[in-house]
C-alpha positions in Angstrom: -13.1 -37.5 82.5 -15.4 -39.4 84.2 -19.2 -38.9 84.1 -21.4 -40.0 87.3 -24.6 -39.5 85.2 -23.6 -41.7 82.5 -22.3 -44.2 84.6 -25.4 -44.3 86.7 -27.5 -44.6 83.4 -25.7 -47.0 82.0 -25.9 -49.3 84.9 -29.6 -48.9 85.3 -30.4 -49.6 81.6 -28.2 -52.7 82.4 -30.3 -53.4 85.3 -33.3 -53.6 83.2 -32.5 -54.7 79.8 -29.0 -56.6 80.2 -25.8 -55.7 78.6 -26.4 -54.8 75.0 -23.3 -54.8 72.6 -23.1 -51.7 70.2 -20.0 -52.7 68.3 -19.1 -55.0 65.5 -16.3 -57.0 63.9 -15.2 -55.7 60.3 -16.7 -58.0 57.2 -14.7 -58.8 54.3 -17.2 -58.6 51.7 -17.2 -58.0 47.7 -19.0 -54.7 46.1 -21.1 -57.6 44.3 -22.2 -58.8 47.5 -22.1 -55.5 49.4 -24.8 -53.9 46.7 -27.8 -54.9 48.4 -27.6 -53.0 51.2 -27.6 -49.8 49.0 -31.6 -48.8 47.4 -31.8 -49.1 44.0 -30.9 -46.3 41.4 -31.6 -45.3 37.7 -29.6 -42.7 35.6 -31.5 -39.6 35.3 -33.5 -39.0 32.2 -33.7 -36.2 29.1 -36.5 -34.4 30.8 -40.3 -34.3 29.9 -40.2 -32.5 27.4 -40.5 -33.6 23.9 -41.3 -37.3 22.2 -41.9 -40.2 23.7 -39.3 -43.0 22.1 -40.3 -45.8 24.7 -38.8 -46.6 28.1 -35.7 -47.4 29.5 -34.8 -51.2 29.6 -33.4 -50.9 33.3 -35.5 -48.3 35.6 -39.2 -48.5 33.4 -39.2 -45.3 33.2 -40.6 -43.6 30.2 -37.6 -42.3 27.8 -38.5 -38.5 26.1 -35.8 -37.4 23.8 -36.3 -33.9 21.5 -32.8 -32.1 20.4 -35.0 -29.1 19.8 -35.8 -28.9 23.6 -32.1 -30.8 24.5 -30.4 -28.0 22.1 -27.5 -26.1 24.8 -27.1 -26.9 27.8 -27.6 -30.5 27.5 -27.2 -31.2 23.6 -24.2 -28.8 21.9 -25.7 -29.7 18.3 -29.0 -31.1 17.1 -27.8 -33.8 15.0 -28.4 -37.5 15.5 -26.9 -40.8 14.1 -28.6 -43.9 13.7 -26.5 -47.3 13.7 -27.5 -51.1 13.2 -28.2 -53.5 11.1 -31.3 -54.0 8.6 -34.6 -55.8 10.9 -33.5 -54.2 14.4 -36.1 -51.6 14.1 -34.4 -48.3 12.6 -36.8 -47.7 10.2 -39.7 -48.0 12.9 -37.9 -45.7 15.0 -37.3 -43.0 12.5 -41.1 -43.4 11.2 -42.6 -42.9 14.9 -40.3 -40.3 15.6 -41.4 -38.2 12.3 -45.1 -38.7 13.3 -44.7 -37.7 16.5 -42.6 -34.5 16.3 -45.3 -34.0 13.6 -47.6 -33.7 16.4 -46.3 -30.1 17.0 -47.3 -27.3 14.9 -43.9 -25.5 14.3 -42.1 -29.1 12.9 -41.8 -29.6 9.6 -39.5 -32.9 8.1 -37.7 -33.8 4.6 -37.2 -37.6 4.0 -34.6 -39.1 1.4 -36.4 -41.9 1.4 -33.8 -44.5 -0.7 -35.8 -47.5 0.3 -38.3 -49.5 -1.9 -41.1 -51.7 -1.8 -43.6 -52.9 -4.1 -42.3 -50.3 -6.7 -42.1 -47.1 -4.3 -40.5 -46.0 -1.5 -40.9 -46.8 2.2 -42.4 -43.8 3.5 -45.4 -43.8 1.0 -47.8 -45.3 3.5 -47.0 -42.4 5.7 -47.0 -39.8 3.1 -50.8 -41.3 1.8 -51.9 -41.3 5.4 -50.6 -37.5 5.8 -52.1 -36.8 2.3 -48.9 -35.9 1.0 -47.6 -37.0 -2.5 -44.2 -38.0 -2.3 -41.7 -36.7 -4.6 -40.7 -39.1 -6.9 -37.2 -39.3 -8.9 -36.9 -41.6 -11.4 -34.7 -41.2 -14.4 -37.1 -43.8 -16.4 -39.7 -41.0 -16.1 -38.5 -37.7 -16.0 -38.4 -37.4 -19.7 -42.5 -38.0 -19.5 -43.3 -35.3 -17.2 -41.4 -36.5 -14.3 -39.8 -34.5 -11.1 -36.8 -32.8 -12.3 -34.1 -30.7 -9.8 -32.5 -28.2 -11.9 -28.7 -27.7 -10.1 -28.5 -23.9 -11.7 -32.2 -23.2 -10.2 -32.5 -19.6 -9.7 -33.0 -20.0 -5.9 -29.8 -21.0 -5.6 -26.6 -18.5 -5.6 -24.1 -17.9 -7.9 -21.5 -19.9 -5.7 -23.6 -21.7 -4.5 -24.0 -23.2 -8.3 -20.8 -23.3 -8.8 -19.9 -25.3 -5.9 -22.8 -27.8 -6.5 -21.3 -28.3 -10.1 -18.4 -29.3 -9.1 -19.4 -31.7 -6.5 -21.2 -33.4 -9.3 -18.2 -33.2 -11.5 -16.2 -34.6 -8.8 -18.6 -37.0 -7.9 -19.0 -38.5 -11.1 -15.5 -38.9 -12.1 -14.4 -40.0 -8.6 -11.7 -37.0 -8.0 -11.2 -33.5 -7.7 -10.9 -31.1 -10.3 -7.9 -29.2 -11.3 -7.3 -26.1 -11.8 -7.4 -25.8 -15.7 -10.4 -27.9 -15.4 -12.1 -26.1 -13.1 -10.9 -22.7 -14.8 -13.4 -23.5 -17.5 -16.4 -24.5 -16.0 -16.1 -21.5 -13.8 -15.7 -19.4 -16.9 -18.6 -21.2 -18.9 -20.6 -20.9 -15.4 -20.3 -17.2 -15.5 -21.0 -17.2 -19.2 -24.3 -18.8 -18.7 -25.1 -16.7 -15.7 -23.9 -13.8 -17.5 -24.2 -10.0 -16.2 -24.7 -11.6 -13.1 -21.7 -10.7 -10.5 -20.2 -14.0 -8.6 -17.7 -14.0 -5.8 -15.2 -16.4 -7.6 -12.2 -15.0 -8.3 -12.8 -11.8 -10.1 -14.3 -13.0 -13.9 -15.5 -10.6 -15.1 -19.0 -12.5 -16.3 -20.4 -9.1 -18.2 -18.3 -10.3 -20.6 -20.9 -13.2 -21.7 -24.1 -11.1 -21.3 -24.7 -12.1 -25.4 -24.5 -15.9 -24.4 -27.3 -16.0 -21.7 -29.9 -14.4 -24.7 -31.9 -17.5 -24.4 -31.4 -18.6 -21.0 -32.4 -15.3 -18.8 -33.7 -12.9 -21.2 -36.2 -15.2 -22.3 -37.8 -16.0 -18.6 -36.5 -19.6 -18.4 -33.8 -20.8 -16.2 -30.4 -21.9 -17.1 -30.0 -25.5 -17.4 -27.1 -28.1 -17.8 -27.0 -28.5 -21.3 -26.5 -24.5 -21.3 -23.3 -25.0 -19.3 -22.4 -28.1 -21.6 -22.8 -25.8 -25.1 -20.0 -23.2 -23.2 -17.6 -25.9 -22.1 -17.8 -27.1 -25.9 -18.0 -23.6 -27.1 -16.4 -21.4 -24.8 -16.6 -17.6 -25.2 -13.2 -15.7 -26.6 -13.4 -12.6 -24.0 -13.2 -15.2 -21.0 -10.0 -16.8 -22.7 -8.7 -13.1 -23.0 -9.0 -12.4 -19.8 -6.3 -14.5 -18.6 -4.6 -14.1 -21.4 -4.9 -17.8 -22.8 -5.4 -19.5 -26.3 -9.4 -19.8 -26.4 -8.5 -23.4 -28.0 -7.2 -24.3 -24.8 -10.1 -23.2 -22.5 -12.0 -25.7 -25.0 -9.2 -28.9 -24.6 -9.2 -28.0 -20.2 -13.1 -28.7 -20.3 -13.6 -31.2 -22.5 -13.7 -33.7 -19.4 -16.2 -31.7 -17.5 -18.0 -31.1 -20.6 -18.5 -35.2 -21.4 -19.2 -35.5 -17.6 -22.3 -33.6 -17.7 -23.3 -34.3 -21.2 -24.0 -37.8 -19.2 -26.9 -36.0 -17.1 -28.1 -34.3 -20.2 -27.9 -37.3 -23.2 -26.9 -40.2 -20.9 -28.4 -42.3 -18.8 -29.1 -40.0 -16.2 -30.6 -38.0 -18.3 -34.6 -36.4 -17.0 -34.0 -35.4 -13.7 -31.1 -32.5 -13.6 -31.5 -31.4 -17.2 -34.4 -29.1 -17.0 -36.1 -26.2 -15.0 -37.1 -27.2 -11.3 -40.9 -28.4 -11.4 -43.3 -26.3 -10.4 -45.8 -27.3 -7.7 -43.4 -28.7 -5.3 -44.8 -27.3 -1.8 -42.2 -26.8 0.4 -44.2 -25.6 3.1 -45.9 -28.8 3.9 -45.2 -30.6 7.1 -43.6 -33.7 5.5 -41.7 -34.0 2.1 -40.3 -36.9 0.9 -38.1 -37.4 -1.9 -38.6 -40.6 -2.9 -35.1 -42.3 -4.6 -36.7 -45.9 -4.3 -36.2 -46.1 -8.1 -32.4 -44.7 -8.5 -29.9 -47.9 -7.9 -28.4 -47.3 -4.7 -24.9 -48.3 -6.2 -25.3 -45.9 -9.1 -23.2 -42.9 -9.4 -26.7 -41.3 -9.7 -27.6 -41.2 -6.0 -24.9 -39.4 -3.8 -25.3 -36.9 -7.1 -29.2 -36.8 -6.4 -28.3 -36.5 -2.8 -25.8 -33.5 -3.1 -28.3 -31.4 -5.6 -31.7 -32.1 -3.4 -28.9 -30.9 0.0 -27.9 -27.7 -2.0 -31.2 -27.1 -3.7 -33.2 -27.6 -0.2 -30.7 -25.5 1.5 -31.4 -22.5 -0.3 -35.1 -23.1 -0.8 -36.2 -24.5 2.3 -34.7 -23.7 5.3 -35.3 -20.3 6.1 -35.1 -18.3 9.5 -38.7 -18.0 10.3 -38.9 -20.0 13.4 -39.7 -23.5 12.3 -38.0 -26.4 13.6 -36.6 -28.7 10.4 -35.9 -31.9 10.6 -34.1 -33.7 7.1 -34.0 -37.2 7.9 -31.6 -39.3 5.1 -31.6 -43.2 4.2 -28.3 -44.8 3.4 -26.8 -41.6 4.5 -23.7 -43.4 3.5 -23.7 -42.2 0.3 -23.5 -38.5 1.7 -20.9 -39.5 4.3 -18.1 -41.6 2.3 -17.9 -38.8 -0.8 -15.6 -36.1 0.4 -17.0 -33.5 -2.0 -20.8 -34.2 -0.9 -19.6 -34.5 2.6 -18.3 -31.1 2.4 -21.5 -29.6 1.4 -23.6 -31.6 4.0 -20.8 -30.6 6.3 -21.8 -26.8 5.7 -25.3 -27.5 5.8 -25.0 -28.8 9.1 -23.0 -25.8 10.6 -25.2 -23.4 9.5 -27.9 -25.0 10.0 -27.9 -24.9 13.6 -28.4 -21.4 14.2 -31.8 -21.9 11.7 -33.4 -24.7 13.5 -32.2 -27.6 11.3 -31.8 -31.1 13.0 -29.4 -33.7 10.4 -30.9 -37.4 11.2 -28.2 -39.6 9.1 -29.4 -43.7 8.9 -26.9 -45.9 8.4 -26.3 -49.9 8.5 -22.4 -49.9 9.9 -19.8 -47.3 10.9 -17.5 -49.2 8.9 -19.0 -47.9 5.9 -18.1 -44.7 6.5 -15.1 -43.8 8.9 -12.8 -46.6 6.1 -13.9 -44.9 3.0 -12.4 -42.1 1.3 -14.1 -39.8 3.3 -12.5 -40.4 6.7 -11.7 -37.0 7.8 -15.4 -35.3 6.5 -17.0 -38.6 8.0 -14.9 -37.8 11.5 -16.4 -33.9 11.4 -19.9 -34.7 10.2 -19.8 -37.8 13.1 -18.7 -35.1 16.1 -21.9 -32.9 15.1 -23.9 -35.8 16.0 -24.7 -35.2 19.9 -26.7 -38.4 19.7 -25.7 -41.6 18.9 -28.5 -44.6 18.4 -27.0 -47.8 18.1 -29.3 -51.0 17.4 -27.5 -54.5 17.5 -24.5 -55.2 15.7 -21.8 -58.0 15.5 -19.2 -58.1 18.1 -16.6 -56.4 15.9 -18.8 -54.0 14.9 -19.6 -52.9 18.1 -16.1 -52.9 19.4 -15.2 -50.4 16.7 -18.6 -48.3 16.8 -17.4 -47.8 20.3 -13.7 -46.7 20.1 -15.0 -44.3 16.9 -18.1 -43.2 19.1 -16.4 -43.5 22.8 -18.9 -45.4 24.4 -18.4 -47.1 27.7 -17.3 -50.9 27.8 -20.9 -51.9 29.3 -22.3 -50.7 26.5 -19.9 -52.2 23.6 -20.4 -55.6 25.1 -23.9 -55.2 25.3 -24.6 -54.2 21.8 -24.1 -57.9 20.2 -26.9 -59.0 22.6 -29.4 -56.5 21.6 -33.2 -57.7 20.2 -35.3 -55.8 17.6 -36.6 -52.6 19.2 -33.3 -51.9 21.9 -31.0 -50.3 21.2 -28.0 -48.1 23.0 -28.5 -44.7 23.2 -25.8 -41.8 23.4 -27.1 -38.6 23.7 -24.0 -36.6 24.9 -22.4 -38.8 27.1 -26.1 -39.9 28.6 -25.8 -43.6 27.9 -29.2 -45.6 28.1 -30.7 -48.7 26.6 -34.2 -48.0 25.3 -36.8 -50.2 24.4 -39.0 -48.1 21.2 -42.5 -48.7 21.8 -45.0 -48.8 18.6 -48.3 -47.8 19.2 -51.4 -49.7 17.5 -52.1 -46.8 15.4 -48.6 -46.6 14.0 -47.9 -50.1 13.6 -49.1 -50.6 9.7 -47.7 -47.3 8.8 -43.9 -48.2 10.2 -43.3 -52.0 9.1 -41.2 -52.5 6.1 -41.6 -56.3 5.9 -44.3 -56.7 4.3 -43.1 -59.1 1.6 -41.8 -61.1 4.4 -45.0 -61.2 6.6 -48.3 -61.2 4.4 -48.3 -64.3 3.3 -48.9 -65.8 6.4 -51.0 -63.4 8.1 -51.9 -64.4 12.2 -55.3 -63.0 13.8 -55.2 -59.9 15.7 -55.5 -61.3 19.4 -52.8 -63.8 18.8 -50.2 -61.3 16.9 -50.5 -58.9 20.0 -49.7 -61.5 22.4 -46.9 -62.6 20.6 -45.8 -59.5 20.1 -46.1 -58.5 23.9 -44.2 -61.9 24.9 -41.3 -61.0 23.0 -41.2 -57.8 24.4 -40.7 -58.8 27.6 -38.2 -62.1 26.5 -36.2 -59.3 24.8 -36.3 -56.9 27.8 -35.5 -59.8 30.4 -32.5 -61.2 28.4 -31.4 -57.9 28.3 -31.6 -57.3 31.7 -30.2 -60.7 32.9 -27.2 -60.1 30.1 -26.2 -56.7 31.9 -26.7 -57.8 35.3 -24.5 -60.7 34.8 -21.5 -58.7 32.9 -21.9 -56.5 35.9 -21.6 -58.5 38.4 -18.7 -60.5 37.3 -17.1 -56.7 36.8 -17.6 -56.1 40.5 -17.1 -59.1 41.9 -13.2 -58.6 41.0 -13.0 -56.0 43.7 -13.2 -56.1 47.2 -13.9 -53.7 49.9 -13.3 -53.6 53.9 
């Protein structure tokens, strides 16, 4: 319908200002060019409650992370996996994270320190700064008043003790116990604990009560040597209960006795074959188990981690509303052993309702997913809703991306990351984060003194070089990410 008023207005406007063209022809362009039309955006952070880690490389925003604050809607599990090759900043991240967590009064941390420098663990400086003495487990010092942890500690339930004994033996033997060896171990354990009810297959433990006069009635803790003695000389009543010959029970337990004898009188003696050392302060804000004197390739390492884990499960974790962090260096000793992994899998599963965050530090994911405990490793990795990945080689990065389900851009950038920068995946929220270290933390967290002490730099010069290196690393990461993004988007055109 003709609009006289509109026509008159358009004619008058054209007379005053000239004809105005308000339509444009369609223009074909690419998304790479058209993106300049849109305002820059950044992915949302994780909130503003918790400990600051550093800053996001692309947006420059502060990056704050706390599994206890995020647990629930944003984070289904509080457990954390840290990956990356040596020298890229994993240790510095762990240490500053713990130091910052301890500023909250309701936090408590246990560290299994498997790295060493100058004859002590790498957490020694932090322990000294906080006035804490590390619990040093050393087979050479254990016989001279060193620290002992007893697998038969009365604070551990009888079921837990038997499970731990099985794990120790299976790790040492490299395979699971058969039914007959398991039965021999069970009756020996029941006899040592004589008179206590057990939950394992209805064994009547009262039959061996007399055998424990020297253990329970004298007021001392049962120890591994008691188990070895019972395996060598089983109680006739235990054999009669199952209608088997006593010589058969003795033969079934021979291999088990030989394995445990190594912990009592062999090369691993001193750490597990006596009552738990008194005076270990489980109420301290930081508890450091120094395992640096244990050969990392020795069978003692997974055995020791299993004993420490189960002992802590029964003595340290309590429903007292404290938030606890259990950090394990060289965690592949746990995840790569099916028997130890099963114990820790249970600890992680039940630890969530008791406020426990498990932090596993591993160099390569292939160390665990391709090992003997692939199924157990997959279960533990599934529980880790937070994954932090430092620089890895391209092949390793692709394998890591497949296992963890990382986006393609994150997988491509991992091999280019410089020290201190990592890809963070917090339940699908993926960011590139630059870890920041304060001047007060710097002397406590670096673990490469042997490589750097011979040629120290003046403080001002060192600070300037560090700042320049940080800026260069961030610029490089930004440039590489932008280049990859533009290259990917330029292949798509829009009208």
